[in-house]
C-alpha positions, 0 to 999 in steps of 0.5 A: 402684851406682845409675845414674839412667837419665833426667835432664834437664840444661840450659836450655830456651826454652819457658817453659811449665813446668820441662820446657822452662825450666831443669834445673840440674845443681847442683840435680840433684846436690844431690838425687842425691848424698845418695841414693847416686846415683853416675851418670846418663844426661843429656839436654837439656830440651825446647827449640826448639834441640836442637843448642845444647842437645846441645852442653851435654850433650856438654861435660858428658859429656866433662868428668864421667866419671860422666855418660852422654849421650843425644842429643835429636832433634826428628824433625820439624825435624831430618828429613833430617839425623838420620843425620849428627847421630847419627854426629857425636854418637857421635863425641862419646861419646853412647850413646843417643837421646832423642825426645819426642812433644811435638816429633814422633812417632818416625820410621824415620829415627831408628830406622834411625840407632839400629840403625846405631849400636846405640843405645837410644832413650828415646822418650816417646810421651805415651800413644800406645801404638799407635805404640809397638807399631808401631815396636818390632815394626818394629825388633826389633834396637833397644832401646826404652825408654819412660818413665813406663809410656808416660804422664807424664800418668797415663793409666791406660788407656795405662799398662795397655796398655803393661804388656802390651806390655812383657811381650810385646815383648822389645826394649821396656823402661821406666823408673820415673820419674813413675809415680804408680800404684805398683800398675801399676809393681809389676804391670809388675815382676812380669810383665815381670821386672827385666831390662825395668825401669830406674831413672830419676827424670826429675830434677831435675823429680822428686826423684831420692831419692823416685823411687829409693825407689819403685824400691827398693820393687819386688818384686825380690831383690838380683840383680834390684834390681841390674839395675834400679838400674844393670845394665840401663842399662849393658847397653843402652848397652854397645855405644856405651860400648865404642867409647870404652874406653880413651879416657875413664874408666869410668862407675863413677866417681862424678859429680863 
């Protein structure tokens, strides 16, 4: 089974690029299905209205059992309301939180909500590994997933520093999406091991079949690859998903 741990679905309002303009589910599925991807963690694209965008995600995870949802939060504009927003989202079936440094840096308010509800946080720090160090160490009981080895912009120095953090910090994870320097990703795989790495595509912006081929090229045996391709994301989202056992179909059903 392959579950893509990093997918954006919906419409943004920034019009600066694909990341804040459009991420159609149909486009993602057309690319993911032939690659054998049968499940996905979905979240909104960048936008100025996350409550509206998250409502779209809530409807999709309700109607399509192969999809898991992460709540996208703007740490600055939604400050003071995050505990309530996360509590409501958990009731809708969301099983993780997404935060992007493009909006604002991670905050204690988000970290404490993640701790309260036992949710993983997918945090894109845009290369700011110092903040990663502080928040991951400050909240050791929260699972932090930092995509792109910390930098979608291919900041090699930041990515090198992040690999050291990945090895050293037990509650820090990464996903494979958007890492162009494969030698760095391979180094992370060898040093940190399969339990710290999730397959993610950042689709449909990046082609999920291409990103999956990259993940499959990592130096893991069959058991290790199973962790990367689905086991780790199921483990990290397990506490949240268990709240809905018996109330919705299992994630193992394919994306419709």
